[in-house]
C-alpha positions as CSV (number, residue, x, y, z in Angstrom):
1,M,-34.2,10.9,24.8
2,N,-31.3,12.2,26.9
3,I,-28.1,10.7,25.5
4,A,-26.1,11.3,28.6
5,R,-28.7,9.5,30.6
6,M,-28.6,6.6,28.2
7,I,-24.8,6.3,28.6
8,N,-25.1,6.5,32.4
9,D,-27.9,3.9,32.4
10,F,-25.8,1.4,30.4
11,S,-24.3,-1.4,32.3
12,V,-22.5,-4.2,30.5
13,A,-22.5,-6.3,33.7
14,R,-26.3,-6.0,34.0
15,D,-26.8,-6.8,30.3
16,I,-24.6,-9.9,30.6
17,E,-26.5,-11.1,33.7
18,A,-29.8,-10.7,31.9
19,A,-28.6,-12.6,28.8
20,M,-27.1,-15.4,30.9
21,A,-30.4,-15.8,32.7
22,L,-31.9,-17.0,29.4
23,L,-29.1,-19.4,28.6
24,H,-30.8,-22.7,29.3
25,D,-34.3,-21.7,28.2
26,D,-33.4,-19.8,25.0
27,A,-29.7,-19.7,24.1
28,G,-30.5,-18.1,20.8
29,K,-32.1,-15.1,22.5
30,A,-29.2,-15.1,25.0
31,V,-26.6,-14.7,22.4
32,A,-28.6,-12.1,20.5
33,D,-28.9,-10.0,23.7
34,L,-25.2,-10.5,24.4
35,K,-24.4,-9.2,20.9
36,T,-26.6,-6.2,21.5
37,A,-24.7,-5.6,24.8
38,E,-21.4,-5.7,22.9
39,E,-22.7,-3.1,20.4
40,G,-23.7,-0.9,23.3
41,L,-20.2,-1.2,24.9
42,R,-18.6,-0.4,21.5
43,D,-20.8,2.6,21.0
44,R,-19.7,4.0,24.4
45,R,-16.0,3.3,24.0
46,N,-15.0,6.9,23.7
47,T,-16.9,7.9,26.8
48,M,-15.4,5.1,29.0
49,D,-12.2,4.6,30.9
50,R,-9.9,2.5,28.8
51,Q,-9.6,-0.3,31.5
52,E,-13.3,-0.3,32.1
53,Y,-13.9,-0.8,28.4
54,F,-11.5,-3.8,28.2
55,D,-12.8,-5.3,31.4
56,G,-16.3,-5.2,29.8
57,R,-15.0,-7.0,26.7
58,D,-13.4,-9.7,28.8
59,S,-16.6,-10.2,30.7
60,L,-18.5,-10.4,27.4
61,L,-16.1,-13.0,26.0
62,A,-16.3,-15.2,29.1
63,A,-20.1,-15.1,28.8
64,A,-19.9,-15.8,25.1
65,Q,-17.8,-18.9,25.7
66,Q,-20.5,-20.3,27.9
67,I,-23.3,-19.6,25.5
68,K,-21.2,-21.0,22.6
69,A,-21.0,-24.4,24.3
70,V,-24.8,-24.5,24.4
71,V,-25.3,-23.3,20.9
72,L,-22.8,-25.9,19.5
73,A,-24.5,-28.7,21.4
74,Q,-28.2,-27.8,20.8
75,Y,-28.6,-25.2,18.0
76,D,-26.8,-26.7,15.1
77,E,-29.6,-25.9,12.6
78,D,-30.5,-22.5,14.1
79,A,-29.1,-20.0,11.6
80,D,-29.8,-16.9,13.8
81,A,-28.1,-18.4,16.9
82,N,-25.0,-19.4,15.0
83,W,-24.9,-16.1,13.0
84,N,-25.1,-14.0,16.2
85,M,-22.6,-16.2,17.9
86,G,-20.2,-15.9,15.0
87,V,-20.6,-12.1,14.7
88,L,-20.1,-11.7,18.5
89,L,-17.0,-13.9,18.6
90,S,-15.5,-12.1,15.6
91,R,-16.0,-8.7,17.3
92,L,-14.4,-10.0,20.4
93,G,-11.3,-11.1,18.5
94,R,-12.0,-14.9,18.3
95,D,-12.3,-15.3,14.6
96,S,-11.1,-18.9,14.5
97,E,-14.0,-19.8,16.8
98,A,-16.3,-17.5,14.9
99,L,-15.7,-19.4,11.7
100,Q,-17.0,-22.7,13.2
101,V,-20.4,-21.3,14.0
102,L,-20.6,-19.1,10.9
103,E,-20.1,-22.2,8.7
104,R,-23.1,-23.8,10.5
105,A,-25.1,-20.6,9.9
106,R,-24.3,-20.8,6.2
107,E,-25.4,-24.5,6.1
108,A,-28.7,-23.6,7.8
109,R,-29.3,-20.5,5.6
110,P,-27.3,-20.9,2.3
111,D,-29.1,-18.0,0.5
112,D,-28.0,-15.4,3.0
113,V,-25.2,-13.3,1.4
114,Y,-24.2,-11.7,4.6
115,I,-22.9,-14.9,6.0
116,P,-20.1,-15.6,3.4
117,H,-19.3,-11.8,3.6
118,K,-18.7,-12.3,7.4
119,I,-16.7,-15.5,6.8
120,A,-14.5,-13.7,4.3
121,H,-13.9,-10.9,6.8
122,S,-13.0,-13.3,9.6
123,Y,-10.5,-15.1,7.4
124,M,-9.0,-11.7,6.4
125,K,-8.6,-10.7,10.0
126,L,-6.9,-14.0,10.8
127,Y,-4.6,-13.5,7.8
128,K,-3.7,-10.0,8.9
129,H,-2.4,-11.3,12.3
130,R,-0.9,-14.5,10.9
131,P,-0.3,-14.6,7.1
132,D,-1.1,-18.3,6.6
133,P,-2.0,-18.9,2.9
134,E,-5.0,-21.1,4.0
135,F,-6.6,-18.1,5.6
136,L,-6.3,-16.1,2.4
137,E,-7.6,-19.0,0.3
138,G,-10.6,-19.3,2.7
139,A,-11.3,-15.6,2.3
140,I,-11.2,-15.8,-1.5
141,A,-13.5,-18.9,-1.5
142,A,-16.0,-17.2,0.8
143,A,-16.0,-14.1,-1.5
144,K,-16.7,-16.3,-4.5
145,D,-19.6,-17.9,-2.5
146,A,-21.0,-14.4,-1.8
147,I,-21.0,-13.7,-5.6
148,A,-22.7,-17.0,-6.2
149,V,-25.5,-16.0,-3.7
150,E,-25.7,-12.4,-4.7
151,P,-23.6,-11.1,-7.6
152,D,-23.9,-7.5,-6.6
153,A,-21.4,-4.6,-6.2
154,K,-20.6,-5.4,-2.6
155,S,-19.8,-9.1,-3.3
156,Y,-17.5,-8.2,-6.2
157,E,-15.9,-5.5,-4.0
158,L,-15.2,-8.1,-1.4
159,Y,-13.8,-10.4,-4.0
160,G,-11.5,-7.6,-5.3
161,E,-10.2,-6.9,-1.8
162,T,-9.3,-10.6,-1.2
163,L,-7.5,-10.8,-4.5
164,F,-5.7,-7.6,-3.8
165,T,-4.5,-9.0,-0.5
166,A,-3.3,-12.1,-2.5
167,K,-1.3,-9.7,-4.8
168,R,-3.4,-10.9,-7.8
169,Y,-3.6,-7.4,-9.0
170,E,-4.9,-7.9,-12.5
171,D,-7.7,-10.2,-11.1
172,A,-8.4,-7.6,-8.4
173,A,-8.8,-4.9,-11.0
174,K,-11.3,-7.0,-12.9
175,A,-13.3,-7.6,-9.8
176,F,-13.3,-3.9,-8.8
177,G,-14.3,-3.0,-12.4
178,T,-17.2,-5.4,-12.2
179,A,-18.2,-3.9,-8.8
180,I,-18.2,-0.5,-10.4
181,D,-20.4,-1.6,-13.3
182,K,-22.8,-3.4,-10.9
183,A,-23.1,-0.3,-8.7
184,K,-24.1,1.7,-11.8
185,D,-26.6,-0.9,-13.0
186,Q,-28.2,-1.0,-9.5
187,D,-28.1,2.8,-9.2
188,V,-26.3,2.5,-5.9
189,K,-25.3,5.8,-4.5
190,Q,-21.5,5.9,-4.6
191,D,-18.9,7.8,-2.6
192,G,-16.1,7.1,-5.0
193,Y,-14.5,4.4,-2.9
194,L,-14.4,1.8,-5.7
195,E,-13.1,4.2,-8.3
196,R,-10.5,5.4,-5.8
197,R,-9.4,1.8,-5.2
198,M,-9.1,1.2,-8.9
199,S,-7.0,4.3,-9.4
200,E,-4.6,3.2,-6.6
201,L,-4.4,-0.3,-8.0
202,L,-3.7,0.9,-11.6
203,R,-1.1,3.5,-10.4
204,R,0.8,1.5,-7.9
205,Y,0.6,-2.1,-9.1
206,L,-0.3,-2.2,-12.7
207,D,1.8,0.7,-14.1
208,D,-1.1,2.4,-15.8
209,P,-1.2,5.9,-14.5
210,H,-3.3,7.4,-17.3
211,E,-6.2,4.9,-16.9
212,A,-5.8,5.4,-13.1
213,L,-6.4,9.1,-13.6
214,D,-9.8,8.4,-15.3
215,Y,-10.9,6.5,-12.2
216,A,-9.5,9.1,-9.9
217,L,-11.6,11.8,-11.7
218,D,-14.7,9.6,-11.4
219,A,-14.1,9.2,-7.6
220,Y,-13.7,12.9,-7.2
221,E,-16.8,13.6,-9.2
222,A,-18.7,11.2,-7.0
223,D,-17.8,13.1,-3.8
224,P,-15.4,16.1,-4.2
225,S,-15.7,16.8,-0.4
226,N,-14.1,13.4,0.5
227,R,-10.5,14.0,1.5
228,R,-9.4,10.6,0.2
229,N,-10.9,11.3,-3.2
230,V,-9.0,14.6,-3.4
231,E,-5.8,12.9,-2.3
232,E,-6.1,10.2,-4.9
233,L,-6.8,12.7,-7.7
234,G,-3.7,14.6,-6.6
235,Y,-1.6,11.4,-6.6
236,A,-2.9,10.4,-10.0
237,Y,-2.1,13.8,-11.5
238,T,1.4,13.6,-10.0
239,D,2.0,10.1,-11.5
240,T,0.9,11.3,-15.0
241,G,3.2,14.3,-14.7
242,D,0.4,16.8,-14.5
243,Y,2.1,18.6,-11.6
244,Y,0.3,22.0,-11.8
245,Q,-3.1,20.2,-11.6
246,A,-1.9,18.1,-8.7
247,I,-0.4,20.9,-6.5
248,P,-3.7,22.6,-5.3
249,L,-5.3,19.2,-4.7
250,L,-2.4,18.0,-2.6
251,M,-2.2,21.3,-0.7
252,Y,-5.8,20.9,0.2
253,A,-5.3,17.2,1.2
254,H,-2.3,18.2,3.3
255,A,-4.2,20.9,5.1
256,Q,-6.9,18.3,6.0
257,N,-4.4,15.6,7.2
258,P,-1.0,17.4,7.9
259,E,0.7,14.2,9.2
260,L,0.1,12.0,6.1
261,R,3.6,11.5,4.7
262,I,2.7,10.3,1.2
263,T,0.8,13.5,0.5
264,L,3.8,15.6,1.6
265,L,6.2,13.6,-0.6
266,K,4.0,13.9,-3.6
267,L,3.6,17.6,-3.0
268,H,7.3,18.1,-2.6
269,D,8.0,16.3,-5.8
270,C,5.5,18.3,-7.7
271,L,6.9,21.6,-6.5
272,A,10.5,20.5,-7.2
273,S,9.5,19.2,-10.7
274,T,7.9,22.6,-11.5
275,E,11.1,24.4,-10.1
276,Q,9.2,26.0,-7.2
277,Y,12.2,25.4,-5.1
278,D,11.6,27.7,-2.2
279,L,8.1,26.3,-1.6
280,A,9.5,22.7,-2.1
281,M,12.1,23.4,0.6
282,E,9.2,24.5,2.9
283,Y,7.4,21.3,2.3
284,A,10.5,19.2,2.7
285,E,10.8,20.8,6.1
286,R,7.3,19.8,6.9
287,I,8.2,16.1,6.3
288,E,10.1,16.5,9.6
289,T,7.8,18.8,11.5
290,H,4.5,17.2,10.4
291,A,5.4,13.6,9.4
292,H,8.2,13.3,12.0
293,N,10.8,11.9,9.6
294,R,14.0,13.8,9.7
295,P,16.1,11.6,7.5
296,L,13.6,11.8,4.7
297,S,13.2,15.5,5.1
298,L,17.0,16.0,4.8
299,A,17.0,13.7,1.7
300,K,14.3,15.8,0.0
301,K,16.2,19.0,0.9
302,L,19.4,17.6,-0.7
303,R,17.5,16.9,-3.9
304,I,16.4,20.5,-4.0
305,A,20.0,21.6,-3.4
306,E,21.2,19.4,-6.3
307,D,18.6,20.8,-8.7
308,S,18.4,24.5,-7.6
309,P,21.4,26.8,-8.2
310,K,20.0,29.1,-5.4
311,H,20.1,26.3,-2.9
312,A,23.3,24.5,-4.1
313,Y,25.4,25.9,-1.3
314,L,23.4,23.8,1.1
315,A,24.3,20.5,-0.4
316,P,27.6,19.8,1.2
317,Q,26.3,20.6,4.7
318,L,23.2,18.5,4.2
319,A,25.2,15.5,3.0
320,A,27.5,15.8,6.0
321,T,24.5,16.1,8.4
322,M,22.9,13.0,6.9
323,E,26.1,11.0,7.1
324,Q,26.5,12.0,10.8
325,E,22.9,11.7,12.0
326,S,21.4,8.7,10.0
327,P,24.0,6.7,8.1
328,D,21.9,3.5,8.4
329,S,18.7,5.1,7.0
330,Y,17.5,3.8,3.6
331,D,16.4,7.3,2.7
332,T,19.9,8.6,3.6
333,A,21.5,5.9,1.5
334,K,19.4,6.7,-1.6
335,A,20.0,10.4,-1.3
336,L,23.8,10.1,-0.7
337,A,24.2,7.4,-3.4
338,G,22.8,9.8,-6.0
339,Y,24.6,12.9,-4.6
340,F,28.1,11.4,-4.4
341,F,27.7,9.6,-7.7
342,A,26.6,12.8,-9.5
343,N,29.6,14.6,-8.1
344,E,31.9,11.7,-9.2
345,E,32.9,10.9,-5.6
346,Y,32.7,7.2,-6.4
347,E,34.5,5.9,-3.3
348,R,32.0,7.7,-1.1
349,A,29.0,6.7,-3.2
350,L,29.8,3.0,-3.3
351,P,28.8,1.9,0.2
352,Y,25.4,3.7,-0.3
353,L,24.9,2.3,-3.8
354,K,25.6,-1.2,-2.6
355,R,23.1,-0.7,0.2
356,V,20.3,0.5,-2.0
357,S,21.0,-1.8,-4.9
358,N,20.7,-4.9,-2.6
359,D,17.4,-3.6,-1.2
360,R,13.9,-4.4,-2.5
361,G,13.4,-2.1,-5.5
362,G,17.1,-1.4,-5.8
363,H,17.3,-2.6,-9.4
364,M,17.2,1.0,-10.4
365,Y,20.6,1.6,-8.8
366,L,22.3,-1.4,-10.4
367,N,23.9,0.5,-13.3
368,R,25.3,3.2,-11.1
369,T,26.6,0.6,-8.6
370,A,28.4,-1.3,-11.3
371,Q,29.8,1.9,-12.9
372,A,31.1,3.2,-9.6
373,M,32.9,-0.1,-9.1
374,R,34.5,0.3,-12.5
375,E,35.4,3.9,-11.8
376,T,37.3,2.7,-8.7
377,D,39.0,-0.1,-10.7
378,D,36.9,-2.9,-9.2
379,L,36.2,-4.7,-12.5
380,A,35.7,-8.0,-10.8
381,G,33.0,-6.5,-8.5
382,S,31.2,-5.0,-11.5
383,E,31.4,-8.3,-13.3
384,A,30.0,-10.2,-10.3
385,I,26.9,-8.1,-9.7
386,I,26.2,-8.0,-13.5
387,R,26.4,-11.8,-13.7
388,K,24.2,-12.2,-10.7
389,A,21.6,-9.8,-12.2
390,L,21.6,-11.6,-15.5
391,Q,20.9,-14.8,-13.6
392,T,18.1,-13.5,-11.4
393,A,16.4,-10.9,-13.7
394,P,17.7,-11.3,-17.3
395,K,14.8,-9.5,-18.9
396,S,14.7,-6.4,-16.6
397,P,15.6,-3.2,-18.4
398,H,17.8,-2.2,-15.5
399,T,19.7,-5.4,-15.8
400,L,20.2,-5.1,-19.5
401,L,21.2,-1.4,-19.2
402,A,23.8,-2.2,-16.5
403,A,25.1,-5.2,-18.4
404,G,25.3,-3.2,-21.6
405,W,27.5,-0.5,-20.0
406,H,29.6,-3.1,-18.2
407,F,30.3,-4.9,-21.5
408,H,30.9,-1.5,-23.3
409,D,33.4,-0.3,-20.6
410,T,35.3,-3.6,-20.6
411,N,35.5,-3.6,-24.4
412,Q,33.1,-6.6,-24.9
413,M,31.3,-4.7,-27.7
414,D,29.4,-7.7,-29.2
415,Q,27.8,-8.4,-25.8
416,A,27.1,-4.7,-25.3
417,R,25.4,-4.5,-28.7
418,L,23.3,-7.6,-27.8
419,C,22.1,-5.9,-24.6
420,A,21.2,-2.7,-26.5
421,E,19.3,-4.7,-29.1
422,E,17.4,-6.6,-26.4
423,L,16.5,-3.3,-24.7
424,D,15.2,-2.0,-28.0
425,T,13.1,-5.1,-28.6
426,R,11.7,-5.6,-25.1
427,H,11.7,-2.1,-23.7
428,P,11.6,0.4,-26.7
429,D,10.3,3.2,-24.4
430,F,13.1,2.9,-21.8
431,R,14.6,6.3,-22.2
432,A,17.6,5.6,-20.0
433,A,18.9,3.2,-22.7
434,S,19.2,5.9,-25.5
435,A,22.9,6.6,-24.9
436,L,23.8,2.9,-24.8
437,K,22.0,2.3,-28.0
438,A,23.9,5.2,-29.6
439,V,27.4,4.0,-28.6
440,T,26.7,0.4,-29.6
441,A,25.0,1.3,-32.9
442,E,26.7,0.2,-36.2
443,G,28.6,3.1,-37.7
444,Y,28.9,4.9,-34.3
445,N,31.3,7.8,-35.0
446,G,32.4,8.7,-31.5
447,V,30.4,11.9,-31.1
448,D,29.9,13.1,-27.5
449,W,27.3,11.3,-25.5
450,I,25.9,11.8,-22.1
451,R,25.2,9.1,-19.5
452,T,23.1,10.8,-16.9
453,H,23.3,9.9,-13.3
454,D,19.6,9.0,-13.4
455,A,20.3,6.1,-15.6
């Protein structure tokens, strides 16, 4: 059949008219035909004028509202009519209304797993546009209902997605793990999506990069031609410190999607970590030209200039350019906080340190901020931010480290020693605490010690 002719023959107005002619005789058939008309419109979106497409949607919605009134009044036990009505309304962006008829479809056909799936998706769409906890709770409950009807891989995947959205990351990982096991048991052909989601979840939210790598390898094995699987394996290798393994994967992923910033950032960091500074500088430039983020590009170039003797001469000019062009950028603040602190320019570092330490995730800069205050004779300021940190996050390794150094530098050695002991007990692998442990240890003999600017 000639596809061009099919497209030219399609008329949403004609299809709506035909569906509406059935309204009073068979509203179930009317809504099914209207749903088919919407599918036809959606399939042709890329071949239509933008305004023509949205005019068609508006016409479909107006017709759907008329049919809905009849379905609600006369078809309360017709599962198909309510299902088609719910799917159509959801596709037309009316998910609140869709839920009303989808719930009736579920009552009429409680053993149909597709209905709770669609209910969960509608709740998730509502939550995306308005993060009301009730929408999220509705999605989670519907996903549980889907599992009760059909405990297969798709239902557990859906449950995992709703839990992930709720930031219940450990529960989400369990659900995804079950979905993976179910898919294997059912011999369902996999494209690596579930394994990729598990890898991302473990890397980014559960601080388990090595287990994440196992799943990333499984995803890649499932479909090595999938760009997303290649990306995730590159990210996983980066996060486990296997930079040489990561670099070719990230280069391939970048070539496939040049504007994706996270790939460029990971690739830059791998190249810098393996001291391939010339190439790292090239990819730092691409953060501006490809991902359109000049402040971040300059920040990455400054990092190279700090680490590479060959590029060190660039650092002062890069810092000056950043201060001039984007002083309010968070990326600028992070880069200049570290740069000026490392060069013992504490007065210049402090405004940037205060900015980043007060931001989300800024706990890593707490120690440097407090130290810069002490170096500029602001002992009261150092005391204040340490006390606040001890109140809000007393068990955090960054809080204990910053507090330990504050107490050490203000000659409160008993308190400093307690912080060091707490670090040793709670966070024995926290390498940044090694110098503090050394200077507070019993029998410390005053040998030279190094407190790195990364602490």
